[in-house]
C-alpha positions in Angstrom: -0.1 -0.2 -0.1 1.3 3.5 -1.0 2.6 5.7 2.1 1.4 9.2 0.7 -1.3 10.3 -1.6 -1.8 13.0 -3.9 -5.0 15.7 -3.4 -6.4 14.0 -6.3 -5.9 10.5 -5.3 -7.4 11.2 -1.8 -10.3 12.8 -3.1 -11.0 9.8 -5.7 -10.7 7.3 -2.6 -12.6 9.6 -0.4 -15.4 10.5 -2.8 -14.9 13.9 -2.4 -13.8 17.0 -4.6 -10.5 18.5 -4.6 -12.1 21.6 -3.5 -13.6 20.0 -0.5 -9.9 18.8 0.6 -8.6 22.0 0.1 -11.2 23.6 2.4 -10.5 21.0 5.0 -6.8 21.7 4.5 -7.3 25.3 5.2 -9.6 24.6 8.1 -7.3 22.4 9.7 -9.9 19.5 9.5 -7.4 17.4 6.9 -3.9 19.1 6.5 -1.8 18.2 3.8 1.8 18.0 4.0 4.5 19.1 1.7 6.7 15.9 0.0 10.6 17.0 0.8 11.9 16.1 -2.4 8.8 17.5 -4.9 7.5 20.1 -2.5 3.8 18.9 -3.4 1.3 18.8 -0.8 0.0 15.2 -0.2 -1.4 13.2 2.5 0.1 10.3 4.5 -1.8 7.0 5.1 -2.1 7.4 8.3 -4.4 10.6 8.0 -6.6 8.8 5.7 -7.3 5.4 7.7 -9.7 7.3 10.1 -11.9 7.3 6.8 -14.3 4.3 6.2 -14.0 4.8 2.4 -10.0 4.4 2.6 -10.5 1.4 4.3 -12.8 -0.4 2.2 -11.3 1.1 -1.0 -8.4 -1.3 0.0 -10.1 -4.4 1.5 -11.8 -5.0 -1.7 -10.7 -7.8 -4.0 -11.8 -8.3 -7.4 -12.5 -12.3 -7.4 -12.4 -14.5 -10.4 -15.5 -16.1 -11.5 -15.6 -19.0 -14.0 -18.5 -19.1 -16.6 -21.0 -21.9 -16.6 -21.7 -21.9 -20.1 -20.4 -20.5 -23.7 -21.3 -16.8 -23.2 -21.3 -15.0 -26.5 -20.6 -11.4 -27.1 -21.4 -9.0 -30.2 -18.7 -6.2 -29.9 -19.7 -3.0 -32.0 -16.9 0.0 -32.7 -14.4 -2.8 -31.3 -11.3 -0.5 -32.0 -8.2 -2.1 -31.6 -9.7 -4.9 -29.0 -8.7 -3.4 -25.6 -12.6 -4.3 -24.5 -12.7 -7.7 -26.6 -9.3 -8.9 -24.9 -10.5 -8.2 -21.5 -14.1 -9.8 -22.0 -11.9 -12.7 -23.4 -9.7 -12.9 -20.3 -13.0 -13.0 -18.4 -14.3 -16.0 -20.1 -16.7 -14.6 -22.9 -16.6 -15.3 -26.2 -16.9 -12.8 -29.2 -18.6 -14.0 -32.2 -18.6 -11.0 -34.3 -16.9 -7.5 -34.0 -17.6 -4.2 -36.1 -15.2 -1.7 -36.7 -15.1 1.1 -39.5 -11.2 2.0 -39.0 -9.3 -0.1 -41.4 -6.1 -0.4 -39.5 -8.0 -1.0 -36.2 -9.7 -4.0 -38.0 -6.5 -5.0 -39.4 -5.2 -5.3 -35.8 -8.2 -7.5 -34.7 -7.6 -9.8 -37.8 -3.7 -10.0 -37.0 -4.1 -11.0 -33.8 -7.0 -13.3 -33.7 -7.7 -14.8 -37.2 -10.5 -16.8 -35.8 -12.4 -13.7 -34.7 -15.5 -12.6 -36.9 -14.1 -9.2 -37.9 -16.7 -7.4 -39.7 -15.0 -3.9 -41.1 -17.4 -1.7 -42.3 -19.7 1.3 -41.5 -22.5 -0.3 -39.0 -25.1 2.0 -40.8 -25.0 -0.4 -43.5 -25.1 -3.5 -41.6 -27.7 -5.8 -40.1 -27.3 -8.1 -37.2 -30.9 -9.9 -37.2 -29.3 -13.3 -38.0 -27.9 -13.0 -34.6 -31.3 -12.6 -33.0 -31.2 -14.7 -29.5 -27.8 -15.7 -30.3 -25.9 -13.6 -28.1 -25.5 -12.8 -24.6 -24.0 -9.5 -24.7 -23.8 -6.6 -27.1 -21.1 -3.7 -26.2 -20.2 -0.9 -27.8 -18.2 2.2 -27.2 -20.5 4.3 -29.3 -19.3 8.3 -29.9 -21.1 10.6 -27.9 -23.3 12.7 -30.2 -26.1 14.9 -29.1 -29.7 14.6 -29.8 -32.6 16.7 -30.1 -34.4 16.3 -26.2 -36.0 18.9 -24.5 -37.3 16.5 -21.5 -39.9 14.5 -23.2 -39.8 10.6 -23.5 -37.2 10.2 -26.3 -37.7 7.2 -28.6 -35.5 5.1 -30.9 -36.8 6.9 -34.1 -35.7 10.4 -32.4 -31.8 9.4 -32.2 -32.1 8.6 -36.2 -28.6 10.0 -37.6 -26.5 9.0 -34.4 -24.2 6.1 -33.6 -26.5 5.5 -30.3 -29.0 4.8 -32.6 -27.1 2.2 -34.5 -26.1 0.8 -30.9 -29.7 0.7 -29.8 -30.9 -0.8 -33.4 -28.7 -3.8 -33.0 -29.6 -4.3 -29.5 -33.1 -4.5 -30.4 -32.2 -6.8 -33.3 -30.5 -9.2 -31.6 -32.1 -9.2 -27.9 -29.2 -10.0 -25.7 -29.6 -10.2 -22.0 -27.4 -7.1 -21.6 -26.0 -4.4 -23.2 -22.8 -2.6 -22.0 -22.3 0.6 -23.6 -18.9 2.6 -22.7 -18.2 6.2 -23.3 -16.0 9.0 -21.9 -16.7 10.7 -18.4 -17.9 13.9 -20.4 -20.9 12.0 -21.5 -22.6 12.4 -17.9 -22.9 16.3 -18.8 -22.9 16.3 -22.5 -25.6 18.7 -23.4 -26.5 19.5 -19.7 -27.2 16.0 -19.3 -29.7 15.4 -21.8 -27.8 13.2 -24.3 -27.4 10.5 -21.5 -31.4 10.9 -20.5 -32.2 10.4 -24.1 -29.8 7.3 -24.4 -31.6 5.8 -21.2 -35.0 6.6 -22.4 -34.4 4.8 -25.7 -33.0 1.7 -24.2 -36.0 1.7 -22.0 -38.3 1.9 -25.1 -36.6 -1.1 -26.4 -37.2 -3.3 -23.7 -34.2 -2.6 -21.2 -33.9 -1.2 -17.9 -30.8 0.9 -17.3 -28.8 0.9 -14.3 -27.7 4.3 -12.8 -24.7 5.2 -15.1 -21.5 4.7 -13.5 -18.0 6.0 -14.1 -15.0 3.5 -13.5 -11.4 4.8 -12.3 -9.3 2.7 -14.2 -6.3 3.1 -11.3 -8.6 0.8 -9.0 -8.6 -1.9 -11.4 -5.2 -3.0 -12.1 -4.5 0.0 -15.0 -1.5 2.1 -14.0 -3.4 5.2 -15.4 -5.7 7.6 -14.3 -8.4 6.9 -17.0 -12.2 7.1 -16.2 -15.0 5.5 -18.5 -18.4 5.8 -18.1 -20.2 2.7 -18.1 -24.1 2.6 -19.2 -25.7 -1.2 -18.9 -29.2 -2.4 -19.9 -30.8 -5.5 -18.6 -33.9 -6.9 -20.7 -36.8 -6.3 -18.7 -38.2 -10.1 -18.8 -35.0 -10.8 -16.5 -35.0 -10.4 -12.8 -31.3 -11.0 -12.2 -29.3 -7.7 -11.1 -25.9 -6.7 -12.8 -23.5 -5.4 -10.2 -20.5 -3.1 -11.3 -17.3 -4.5 -11.0 -15.4 -4.0 -7.4 -12.5 -2.1 -7.0 -9.2 -4.1 -6.3 -6.7 -3.3 -3.5 -3.7 -1.8 -4.9 -2.7 1.1 -7.3 -0.2 0.4 -9.8 2.3 3.3 -11.1 4.2 3.5 -14.2 6.9 1.7 -12.9 4.5 -1.1 -12.5 3.6 -0.6 -16.4 7.2 -0.5 -17.8 9.2 -2.6 -15.4 9.3 -6.4 -14.6 6.8 -7.0 -11.7 3.5 -8.1 -10.6 2.0 -6.5 -14.2 4.1 -7.9 -16.5 7.0 -10.5 -16.1 9.4 -8.7 -18.1 10.5 -4.9 -19.1 8.6 -3.3 -21.6 9.9 -4.3 -25.3 11.6 -1.9 -27.6 9.4 -0.4 -30.4 8.9 3.1 -32.6 8.0 5.8 -30.9 7.1 9.6 -31.9 9.6 12.4 -31.2 9.3 15.9 -29.7 10.9 18.9 -32.0 14.2 20.3 -30.6 12.2 23.2 -29.2 9.9 21.1 -27.2 13.0 18.9 -26.1 14.8 21.8 -24.7 11.7 22.8 -22.5 11.2 19.4 -21.5 14.7 18.7 -20.6 14.1 21.3 -17.2 11.2 19.7 -16.1 11.5 16.9 -13.5 9.8 13.9 -13.3 6.2 14.4 -11.9 6.6 18.0 -12.8 4.8 20.3 -15.9 5.2 23.8 -16.9 5.1 25.5 -13.5 8.6 23.9 -12.7 10.1 25.9 -15.6 11.9 29.5 -14.8 8.8 32.2 -14.8 10.1 33.5 -18.1 10.2 30.3 -19.9 6.6 29.4 -18.3 5.3 32.8 -20.3 7.0 32.0 -23.3 5.9 28.5 -23.8 2.2 28.9 -22.5 1.8 32.2 -24.3 -1.5 33.6 -23.7 -2.5 30.7 -21.6 -0.5 31.6 -18.9 -2.6 34.5 -17.9 -6.0 32.6 -18.1 -5.5 30.5 -14.7 -6.3 27.1 -14.1 -3.7 24.4 -13.6 -3.3 22.7 -17.2 -1.6 20.3 -15.6 -1.0 18.0 -18.8 0.8 20.5 -20.4 4.7 19.8 -20.6 4.4 17.2 -18.4 6.9 14.3 -17.3 5.6 11.4 -15.6 7.2 9.8 -12.8 7.6 6.2 -12.1 5.8 6.4 -8.7 2.6 7.8 -10.1 0.0 6.4 -12.2 0.3 7.8 -15.9 -2.3 10.6 -16.6 -4.9 9.4 -19.4 -3.4 8.6 -22.5 -4.5 10.2 -25.9 -4.5 9.6 -29.4 -1.1 11.5 -29.6 1.8 11.4 -27.2 3.2 14.7 -28.3 0.3 17.6 -28.3 0.8 20.3 -26.3 -2.1 20.2 -24.1 -1.7 16.2 -23.2 2.2 15.8 -23.3 3.2 12.3 -21.6 7.0 12.6 -21.3 9.1 9.7 -20.3 10.6 10.1 -16.5 14.2 9.8 -17.6 14.6 10.4 -21.0 13.2 13.6 -22.9 10.6 11.7 -25.2 7.1 10.4 -25.7 6.1 7.2 -24.5 6.6 4.6 -27.4 3.7 2.5 -29.0 4.9 -0.6 -26.8 5.0 1.8 -23.7 1.6 3.3 -24.7 0.3 -0.2 -25.1 1.6 -1.4 -21.6 0.1 1.3 -19.9 -3.2 0.3 -21.4 -2.6 -3.0 -20.0 -2.5 -4.7 -23.8 -0.4 -8.1 -23.6 3.0 -7.6 -25.2 2.2 -10.0 -28.0 -0.7 -7.7 -29.1 0.5 -6.4 -32.4 -0.6 -3.0 -33.8 -1.1 -2.4 -37.5 -0.5 0.7 -39.8 1.6 3.6 -39.4 3.0 4.5 -35.8 0.5 7.5 -35.6 -2.3 4.9 -36.4 -1.0 2.7 -33.7 -1.1 5.5 -31.2 -4.5 6.3 -32.0 -5.8 2.8 -31.9 -4.3 2.4 -28.3 -5.2 5.9 -26.8 -8.8 5.3 -27.9 -8.8 1.5 -26.3 -10.7 0.4 -23.0 -7.7 -0.7 -20.9 -7.7 -4.2 -21.0 -7.7 -5.0 -17.4 -10.5 -2.4 -16.7 -12.2 -4.3 -19.3 -11.5 -7.6 -17.9 -13.2 -6.6 -14.3 -16.1 -5.5 -16.5 -16.1 -9.0 -18.0 -15.8 -10.7 -14.7 -19.1 -9.0 -13.4 -20.7 -9.5 -16.6 -20.0 -13.7 -16.5 -21.4 -13.3 -12.5 -24.5 -11.9 -14.0 -25.0 -14.4 -16.6 -24.2 -17.1 -14.2 -26.9 -16.0 -12.1 -29.3 -15.7 -14.9 -28.6 -19.2 -15.9 -29.3 -20.5 -12.2 -32.7 -18.3 -11.8 -33.6 -19.7 -15.4 -33.2 -23.4 -14.2 -35.0 -23.0 -10.8 -37.8 -21.3 -12.8 -38.1 -24.2 -15.4 -38.1 -26.8 -12.7 -40.7 -25.1 -10.8 -42.7 -25.3 -14.2 -42.0 -29.0 -14.6 -43.0 -29.7 -10.9 -46.1 -27.7 -11.0 
């Protein structure tokens, strides 16, 4: 267990906002201390142990559950396979995967020749032949606004959006459960109306929707501060409840991702990667591990940030060098953009493709196709594999309980 926690980490664990913790700090209720080396304000483990939330977050363990049947999945918007690998590791079988991007689809085919990869625009595809033949439909559909003003939204009102296609396929195939995943921003997209519309549509086509939940990847064996919103619909004729995955008892760091240890049995393999322009490299040479643009001399801060220097806000992703002993910030589709720099802790360069993949917990033997920028894009868009596995275990548990419930119901009918 870690000995110190940043304000952001403590806020996540305690379920409080960073602003609340800062107020507690000022009032003396919970005072942060400064680390001698970095001068960052942190909390000691002993300070947080008085909170039940802290104790509970480290007592939970994700238990492996074996499927009691051959459960099947249809995956939409499959990308490069992060979600599919995790579901596979949990014991689920992908019977078909749809992906529009050619290089992502090629990545799926290269790694799993036995998978039925359907490359093409979902708007031109029908999956009615899989009706009652898949247990789960998953999809990381893009976030698009609806014309929604508080009325009950129906499926036809969402035409033209990719969520419509997701819901259409769910209606065509009638799985026991459907799982949608998206960025955290969907929660407040269009003042929450987009998400309300999605829930309304799933309700219309026969699915009761659980309260959407944001899963923080760092609590599911992922060395990265990534968040995904999960939307779960259970077919209304099913009485079994789905339970979101429980968080585990350890937070992994960048060192765990790139070095031999609990997550991987060897150091990260060498691979291709982007480079910084000389001008940016000269700037990042001055940033310490765990630091960002505010660690530069004042005149360089102004020069590098330009007008943004005067706009306020942390902008902690700019000129950011990740340290070995912290989880990585959320990876993006490009490792060298100014707003989302993710610099190696020791070398002044972006993470390589294989380092990117490690941070997303892809297996080392999972190959990515296309040019280097295409590979970064595929990895940056993916669901972390270990987070997907945790979701998959929850799905397996749900389907096992459903099967048991169906068996009992059938037995009672036979006895009547």
